[in-house]
N, C-alpha and C positions, 0 to 999 in steps of 0.2 A: 407122942414125940419120938422121933428116931434119933439115935446117937449121931453126933458129929465127931469125927476123929480127924485131928490134924496130924498129917504124916510128913516126915522129912524125905519126900520123894518128888521127883519131877512129875508133871501131869501125865506124861506118857507111860509111867510105871504104876499108876493107880489101877488096882485090880477091882473093877466093878463091872456092872452091866454096861455102863456108859460113862465116859468122861466128858465133861462139858467145860467149855471156855467161852468167854465173852470176847467179841471183837467190836470195835467202835468206828463210827463214821468219820471221826477226825484223827484216826491213826492209820496211816499208810506208810509202809506195809504194816500188817498186823504185828502186834508185839506180845511179849510175855508168853504165858502158857499156850495161848492161841497160836502163836507163831510156831512153837515147838510141835504142837499136834499137827498143824498144817504141813510142816516140813516132813514129819514122820509118815504122813499119809500121801506124800508126793503132791502137795500143793493144791488140793481141790478148792479150798477157799480162795486162795490167791487167783486161781483161774476164773472163778465165778466173779470176783471183784473186778478183774481186768475186763471181763466181758460185760460188766454192768448188770449182772444178774443178781448180785448182792451189793448192799451199800453200807451195812452196819446199823441200819435203823432198828430201833427197839421193836422187838417182836418177830424179827426175821430169824429163821432157824434153818440150819443146814445139817442134816444127819448123814454121817459117812460111816460105812462099815469098815471095821479094822482090816488092814491089809497084812496083818501078821507082825506089825511093828509096835503095836500098843499092848498094854496089859489088859485093857478093857475091850469088850466086843464091838463097841461103837464109839464114835466121837460126835458130840453135838457142838456145833459152832452157833452161838446165840448172839444176835445183834443187840448192842447195848446203848445205841444212840450216841451221845457225845460224852467222851471221857473228861474233857476239860470242864472243870467246875462241878464234877460229880461229888456229892457228899454222901456220908454214911447212910442216911435214910433212903436216898435214891438207889444206892448200891444194894442195900438190903432188899428193896423192891425188885430190882433186876434179878437178884439171886433167887428170890421167891418165885418169880416167873419161870426161871430156868428149872427149878425143882418141880413146879407144877407141870410143865411140859414133859419132863422126864417121867413123872408119876402117871400122867395120862397115857404116855406111850408104853407103860407097863414095866418100866425100869424101876427096880427096888434098891439096888446098890449103886449109888451115884457118886462118881468122883467129880470134884470141882477143881479146875486149875484156875486160880485167881491171883491177881496182883493186888497187894494192899494199896489203898489210896495214899497220896502223899501225906506223910506225917503219921500214918497208921502202921502199927507193928502187927506181926502175925497173930498175936494173942487177941488184939482188938478185931482183926478180920475174922478170927474164929468166932467171936461173939456176934458179929454181924451175920455170919452164916447160921449160927444157932437161932437167932431171932428170925431169920428168913425161913428156916426149916419149921419153926413154930407156926409161921404164917401159912406155909404150904407144905404140910407134913408128908413124908413118904411112908404110908402105912406099912408096917412090918419091914421097913427098909433101913438103910444106913447111908449116911453121907460122909464121904471121905474128902478131905481138903488138902490140896497141895498148894502152898502159897509161895510165890516167887518174890524175893526181895522183902522190903518192909523194914 
């Protein structure tokens, strides 16, 4: 199991190999940490959404190289399906999928920019991330969490 560290930083300041954020099919424009990363990278996700090349469906991934405005080398935008009605166990599964994708890509120090579910505080979100990391561990790696709101 890799350590999970909750940091009081915005997603664009997470120093990792990659910073990942979820975007959802029922949220237009993208919100939260995903919107921040998209803006800092000059809107690659927004353009792909406008062109219909991305939809936000679960399992959809867009990897973008840092343009010098992030603390991480790469940004991963991961489709999460539908935000409305998402519960903690489903969120945990999404996060585990993102960690698995990052691990398969060779990233070991992974930043996650996440928004807590309605009624969830940052501490509870941290626990969800820890459980997801146990499900899809980053061998020899580290998981950094930047949580917006909560």
